[in-house]
KEKE-3310 file (N, C-alpha, C; in steps of 0.2 Angstrom, whole numbers, plus 5000, padded with zeros to 4 digits):
npx = (4952:4967:4968:4974:4980:4984:4991:4995:4998:4995:4986:4986:4996:4991:4978:4984:4991:4983:4971:4982:4984:4970:4967:4976:4970:4968:4958:4957:4960:4960:4970:4976:4985:4996:4989:4976:4978:4982:4970:4961:4967:4965:4953:4949:4958:4973:4981:4992:5002:5003:5014:5018:5034:5037:5023:5010:5005:5007:5021:5027:5035:5035:5018:5018:5026:5016:5005:5010:5010:4999:4994:5001:5007:5012:5023:5028:5038:5035:5048:5052:5067:5083:5090:5102:5102:5087:5084:5090:5085:5070:5072:5078:5066:5058:5050:5045:5051:5056:5054:5062:5055:5054:5043:5044:5024:5022:5035:5032:5020:5025:5032:5026:5017:5026:5029:5017:5015:5026:5022:5012:5016:5018:5028:5030:5017:5014:5024:5038:5048:5062:5065:5076:5083:5089:5086:5095:5095:5110:5113:5115:5111:5112:5104:5102:5115:5126:5130:5137:5134:5142:5137:5136:5149:5157:5158:5169:5163:5164:5158:5148:5148:5140:5129:5123:5120:5110:5100:5096:5091:5082:5072:5069:5066:5062:5068:5080:5086:5104:5104:5094:5101:5112:5107:5098:5111:5122:5118:5109:5118:5131:5144:5146:5144:5133:5143:5149:5142:5139:5153:5152:5143:5152:5159:5154:5146:5159:5162:5151:5153:5146:5135:5131:5124:5112:5113:5104:5107:5097:5098:5101:5093:5095:5096:5093:5088:5087:5080:5080)
npy = (5095:5102:5107:5121:5128:5143:5153:5168:5181:5192:5199:5206:5198:5186:5187:5191:5180:5170:5175:5172:5159:5153:5158:5149:5138:5131:5128:5135:5139:5150:5157:5165:5164:5156:5144:5147:5139:5125:5122:5122:5112:5100:5099:5098:5091:5095:5096:5104:5117:5133:5142:5156:5160:5169:5173:5179:5173:5157:5153:5148:5137:5130:5128:5119:5107:5104:5101:5092:5079:5074:5074:5071:5082:5093:5106:5124:5137:5152:5168:5183:5183:5178:5168:5157:5146:5147:5142:5128:5125:5120:5112:5102:5099:5096:5102:5107:5115:5133:5151:5164:5182:5197:5190:5184:5180:5171:5162:5156:5151:5143:5134:5127:5120:5111:5104:5096:5091:5081:5077:5067:5058:5040:5031:5043:5043:5028:5030:5026:5032:5042:5058:5063:5058:5058:5054:5053:5044:5039:5047:5050:5058:5061:5071:5075:5069:5073:5069:5063:5053:5045:5033:5025:5028:5039:5056:5070:5087:5105:5114:5125:5120:5110:5113:5121:5113:5102:5112:5116:5104:5097:5108:5104:5107:5121:5137:5148:5165:5170:5181:5177:5163:5169:5173:5163:5152:5160:5171:5186:5195:5192:5200:5197:5196:5191:5185:5175:5164:5160:5154:5145:5136:5131:5126:5116:5107:5102:5095:5085:5077:5066:5071:5083:5089:5090:5101:5115:5129:5146:5157:5174:5172:5162:5148:5131:5114:5100:5086:5072)
npz = (5087:5097:5112:5122:5134:5141:5153:5163:5171:5165:5155:5144:5138:5136:5130:5117:5115:5115:5102:5092:5094:5093:5077:5073:5075:5085:5100:5114:5132:5146:5162:5176:5184:5195:5204:5199:5186:5191:5197:5185:5175:5186:5182:5168:5154:5143:5128:5128:5139:5141:5152:5160:5173:5182:5193:5204:5219:5216:5206:5191:5189:5201:5201:5189:5194:5204:5194:5185:5195:5193:5181:5164:5153:5142:5143:5138:5143:5149:5150:5158:5159:5157:5162:5163:5173:5176:5162:5162:5174:5174:5161:5169:5176:5168:5157:5141:5133:5132:5131:5129:5134:5127:5114:5097:5091:5081:5081:5092:5090:5082:5088:5099:5089:5084:5096:5100:5089:5090:5103:5096:5089:5087:5095:5106:5111:5115:5126:5123:5119:5126:5129:5131:5125:5108:5090:5075:5059:5059:5070:5086:5100:5119:5129:5141:5147:5140:5128:5112:5099:5083:5074:5083:5088:5102:5099:5102:5107:5109:5121:5120:5105:5109:5115:5106:5096:5103:5105:5095:5089:5096:5095:5082:5061:5064:5061:5067:5069:5068:5080:5089:5092:5098:5111:5116:5118:5121:5128:5136:5141:5132:5121:5108:5091:5076:5068:5077:5079:5066:5065:5075:5071:5058:5064:5071:5062:5054:5066:5066:5054:5039:5044:5046:5036:5042:5048:5042:5032:5031:5021:5025:5035:5044:5054:5054:5062:5053:5049:5037)
capx = (4956:4970:4965:4979:4980:4989:4993:5000:4997:4997:4979:4987:4999:4985:4975:4988:4993:4975:4972:4986:4982:4964:4967:4980:4965:4969:4956:4963:4959:4967:4972:4977:4992:4997:4983:4970:4981:4983:4965:4960:4971:4961:4946:4950:4962:4975:4986:4999:5002:5010:5015:5024:5038:5034:5017:5009:5001:5009:5024:5024:5037:5026:5014:5019:5027:5009:5001:5015:5010:4992:4996:5007:5002:5019:5023:5032:5039:5038:5051:5055:5073:5087:5097:5104:5098:5082:5083:5092:5080:5064:5073:5077:5058:5054:5045:5046:5054:5057:5054:5060:5049:5048:5044:5038:5020:5022:5039:5029:5016:5027:5037:5019:5015:5033:5028:5010:5016:5030:5020:5007:5019:5016:5032:5028:5010:5016:5029:5043:5055:5066:5065:5082:5086:5086:5090:5091:5099:5116:5116:5112:5111:5108:5103:5106:5121:5128:5134:5134:5138:5140:5136:5140:5155:5156:5162:5168:5159:5166:5151:5142:5143:5134:5126:5119:5115:5104:5096:5093:5090:5075:5066:5068:5061:5060:5072:5083:5092:5108:5103:5091:5104:5115:5102:5098:5114:5127:5115:5110:5127:5136:5144:5147:5139:5130:5149:5149:5137:5143:5162:5153:5139:5156:5164:5148:5147:5164:5162:5146:5153:5143:5128:5131:5118:5105:5110:5103:5107:5093:5102:5098:5089:5100:5099:5087:5090:5082:5083:5078)
capy = (5101:5102:5113:5126:5134:5151:5155:5171:5187:5200:5197:5207:5192:5180:5189:5191:5173:5168:5177:5171:5153:5153:5159:5145:5134:5129:5128:5141:5145:5154:5157:5171:5162:5146:5142:5144:5134:5120:5120:5121:5106:5096:5100:5096:5090:5100:5097:5110:5122:5139:5145:5160:5159:5174:5175:5179:5164:5153:5153:5145:5129:5126:5125:5114:5104:5100:5097:5084:5076:5072:5075:5073:5090:5096:5115:5130:5143:5162:5171:5189:5182:5175:5167:5148:5143:5145:5135:5121:5119:5120:5106:5097:5097:5089:5105:5104:5121:5140:5156:5172:5188:5197:5185:5181:5174:5167:5157:5153:5145:5136:5130:5125:5114:5103:5101:5095:5084:5076:5071:5065:5053:5035:5031:5044:5042:5023:5031:5022:5037:5046:5065:5064:5054:5061:5049:5055:5040:5034:5053:5051:5062:5061:5078:5073:5067:5078:5064:5061:5049:5045:5026:5022:5031:5044:5064:5076:5092:5109:5116:5130:5115:5104:5117:5125:5104:5102:5116:5116:5097:5100:5112:5103:5113:5128:5142:5152:5170:5172:5184:5169:5158:5172:5176:5155:5148:5164:5172:5193:5198:5192:5203:5196:5197:5183:5178:5171:5159:5156:5151:5138:5132:5130:5119:5109:5104:5101:5088:5080:5074:5066:5073:5090:5090:5092:5109:5118:5137:5148:5163:5180:5172:5158:5140:5125:5107:5096:5078:5070)
capz = (5089:5101:5118:5124:5143:5142:5160:5164:5174:5162:5151:5137:5136:5136:5124:5111:5115:5112:5098:5087:5094:5088:5072:5071:5075:5093:5108:5121:5138:5150:5167:5178:5188:5194:5206:5195:5182:5195:5197:5179:5175:5188:5182:5160:5150:5138:5126:5131:5144:5139:5156:5162:5176:5187:5193:5210:5221:5214:5202:5186:5189:5207:5197:5184:5199:5203:5189:5183:5199:5192:5174:5159:5150:5139:5146:5136:5147:5146:5156:5154:5160:5152:5164:5163:5179:5175:5157:5166:5180:5168:5157:5173:5179:5162:5153:5133:5130:5136:5128:5134:5133:5122:5109:5091:5093:5075:5083:5098:5087:5078:5095:5100:5084:5086:5102:5099:5083:5095:5108:5093:5088:5091:5101:5111:5115:5118:5129:5123:5116:5131:5127:5134:5119:5100:5085:5067:5056:5065:5073:5093:5106:5127:5131:5149:5149:5135:5125:5105:5094:5076:5070:5089:5090:5104:5094:5108:5104:5113:5126:5116:5100:5110:5116:5099:5093:5108:5104:5088:5086:5102:5089:5074:5059:5067:5060:5072:5068:5073:5086:5092:5096:5104:5114:5117:5119:5124:5134:5135:5144:5129:5116:5101:5086:5072:5067:5081:5078:5060:5067:5079:5066:5054:5068:5073:5056:5053:5070:5064:5048:5035:5049:5042:5031:5048:5049:5036:5033:5028:5019:5025:5038:5051:5053:5058:5062:5047:5046:5031)
cpx = (4959:4969:4974:4977:4985:4988:4998:4998:4995:4992:4983:4991:4995:4982:4981:4988:4985:4972:4975:4984:4977:4966:4970:4975:4964:4963:4959:4957:4964:4964:4976:4984:4990:4993:4980:4972:4980:4975:4963:4962:4968:4957:4944:4956:4965:4980:4994:4997:5009:5010:5021:5027:5034:5029:5014:5006:5008:5015:5024:5028:5036:5022:5014:5021:5020:5004:5004:5014:5002:4990:5002:5006:5009:5017:5027:5031:5041:5043:5052:5063:5077:5091:5095:5101:5092:5079:5084:5087:5075:5067:5075:5070:5055:5050:5048:5052:5053:5059:5056:5059:5055:5049:5038:5032:5022:5028:5036:5026:5020:5033:5032:5017:5022:5028:5024:5011:5021:5027:5015:5012:5017:5021:5031:5021:5012:5021:5035:5050:5054:5067:5072:5086:5084:5093:5090:5097:5104:5117:5113:5114:5108:5110:5107:5113:5126:5136:5129:5138:5136:5140:5141:5145:5155:5161:5162:5165:5165:5158:5147:5141:5139:5128:5120:5115:5110:5099:5091:5089:5081:5072:5068:5064:5061:5068:5077:5088:5098:5107:5100:5095:5109:5113:5101:5105:5120:5124:5115:5117:5133:5138:5146:5144:5139:5139:5151:5147:5137:5147:5159:5149:5144:5160:5162:5148:5152:5164:5157:5147:5149:5135:5126:5127:5112:5107:5111:5102:5102:5095:5097:5094:5093:5099:5093:5092:5083:5082:5078:5074)
cpy = (5101:5109:5115:5130:5139:5154:5163:5178:5194:5199:5202:5202:5187:5182:5188:5184:5169:5168:5173:5163:5150:5153:5153:5137:5130:5130:5131:5142:5147:5156:5162:5172:5155:5142:5140:5137:5127:5117:5118:5112:5100:5094:5095:5094:5093:5096:5100:5117:5128:5144:5151:5158:5162:5177:5175:5172:5160:5151:5147:5136:5125:5124:5118:5109:5099:5100:5090:5078:5072:5070:5076:5078:5092:5104:5116:5136:5147:5163:5177:5190:5178:5172:5160:5143:5141:5141:5128:5118:5119:5115:5101:5092:5093:5096:5104:5110:5128:5144:5162:5177:5194:5193:5187:5180:5169:5161:5154:5150:5139:5131:5124:5119:5109:5102:5095:5090:5079:5072:5065:5057:5044:5032:5035:5043:5035:5023:5027:5027:5041:5052:5067:5063:5057:5058:5050:5049:5038:5042:5050:5054:5061:5066:5078:5073:5069:5074:5063:5058:5047:5036:5022:5023:5037:5051:5067:5082:5099:5111:5118:5125:5111:5108:5118:5117:5102:5106:5116:5111:5095:5106:5113:5106:5121:5134:5146:5156:5169:5177:5181:5165:5162:5174:5168:5153:5152:5168:5182:5196:5197:5198:5204:5199:5189:5180:5175:5163:5156:5151:5145:5133:5128:5124:5114:5106:5100:5093:5082:5074:5073:5069:5081:5093:5092:5098:5112:5128:5141:5154:5169:5177:5171:5151:5137:5118:5104:5090:5075:5064)
cpz = (5097:5106:5121:5131:5142:5151:5161:5168:5171:5156:5146:5132:5133:5131:5116:5110:5109:5105:5091:5087:5090:5082:5069:5071:5080:5099:5113:5127:5142:5159:5170:5182:5192:5198:5202:5189:5186:5194:5190:5178:5179:5186:5172:5159:5143:5134:5126:5133:5143:5147:5159:5168:5184:5189:5201:5211:5221:5207:5198:5187:5196:5205:5192:5188:5200:5201:5188:5188:5198:5185:5170:5154:5148:5141:5143:5140:5146:5152:5152:5157:5160:5154:5163:5167:5176:5169:5161:5170:5177:5165:5164:5176:5174:5157:5146:5131:5134:5129:5132:5129:5134:5117:5102:5092:5086:5078:5087:5096:5086:5083:5095:5095:5083:5091:5102:5093:5087:5098:5103:5090:5091:5096:5107:5115:5120:5126:5130:5120:5123:5127:5126:5127:5111:5095:5080:5063:5062:5070:5079:5098:5111:5129:5138:5151:5142:5131:5116:5100:5088:5075:5079:5093:5094:5100:5102:5106:5110:5117:5122:5110:5102:5112:5111:5094:5095:5106:5097:5085:5090:5099:5083:5070:5059:5065:5065:5069:5072:5078:5091:5095:5099:5109:5120:5121:5122:5130:5133:5137:5139:5122:5109:5095:5080:5070:5072:5080:5071:5060:5071:5075:5061:5057:5070:5068:5054:5058:5068:5058:5042:5038:5047:5041:5036:5049:5042:5038:5028:5028:5019:5033:5047:5049:5058:5056:5057:5046:5041:5033)
residu = (UNK:UNK:UNK:UNK:UNK:UNK:UNK:UNK:UNK:UNK:UNK:UNK:UNK:UNK:UNK:UNK:UNK:UNK:UNK:UNK:UNK:UNK:UNK:UNK:UNK:UNK:UNK:UNK:UNK:UNK:UNK:UNK:UNK:UNK:UNK:UNK:UNK:UNK:UNK:UNK:UNK:UNK:UNK:UNK:UNK:UNK:UNK:UNK:UNK:UNK:UNK:UNK:UNK:UNK:UNK:UNK:UNK:UNK:UNK:UNK:UNK:UNK:UNK:UNK:UNK:UNK:UNK:UNK:UNK:UNK:UNK:UNK:UNK:UNK:UNK:UNK:UNK:UNK:UNK:UNK:UNK:UNK:UNK:UNK:UNK:UNK:UNK:UNK:UNK:UNK:UNK:UNK:UNK:UNK:UNK:UNK:UNK:UNK:UNK:UNK:UNK:UNK:UNK:UNK:UNK:UNK:UNK:UNK:UNK:UNK:UNK:UNK:UNK:UNK:UNK:UNK:UNK:UNK:UNK:UNK:UNK:UNK:UNK:UNK:UNK:UNK:UNK:UNK:UNK:UNK:UNK:UNK:UNK:UNK:UNK:UNK:UNK:UNK:UNK:UNK:UNK:UNK:UNK:UNK:UNK:UNK:UNK:UNK:UNK:UNK:UNK:UNK:UNK:UNK:UNK:UNK:UNK:UNK:UNK:UNK:UNK:UNK:UNK:UNK:UNK:UNK:UNK:UNK:UNK:UNK:UNK:UNK:UNK:UNK:UNK:UNK:UNK:UNK:UNK:UNK:UNK:UNK:UNK:UNK:UNK:UNK:UNK:UNK:UNK:UNK:UNK:UNK:UNK:UNK:UNK:UNK:UNK:UNK:UNK:UNK:UNK:UNK:UNK:UNK:UNK:UNK:UNK:UNK:UNK:UNK:UNK:UNK:UNK:UNK:UNK:UNK:UNK:UNK:UNK:UNK:UNK:UNK:UNK:UNK:UNK:UNK:UNK:UNK)
# end
């Protein structure tokens, strides 16, 4: 049974995640702030940490950096803020995923399953897989270098095409609604609608050529990245 540490200074959020996670079959421990999380990680092993950014004593980013010094535990960050800086800074530190409050517990657990499954892969266990490099058949992506190649040949994408592709591929098999993609890629201050997402998905598919098949439409819901 995988063990998850939920770190948030709001008890109601910890309880909600705990109940849902335990229903899904996970063992769950709780910490009310970053310093308690650092202490607990020094004493126990966890398969995943779900951690809020804004907390008293030690914030989530600082706590993660302290934990990372001693153990390699994947972290999914929670935040009430949607600024791009937070996301970029978190990914630069090495966090696995980022969810903005308020969030769906069902979606949160779907992301948890993807992270744990990815960490259990043989290549990941042996440390051979660079999480900045994603490869699906002849399609390869260098996330930190913002580089996409098809059969070794680099293709040029618009900034938002890069963002959409990297986000969907990093969350393989999770369906995102148009509203969720607008929030994640364009941010809270963007005044567009679902048609903006549709038009960029259309352009992205055109750019991907034969690998357009990986961008799957769920009619009436949204889109996901699904590698065969």
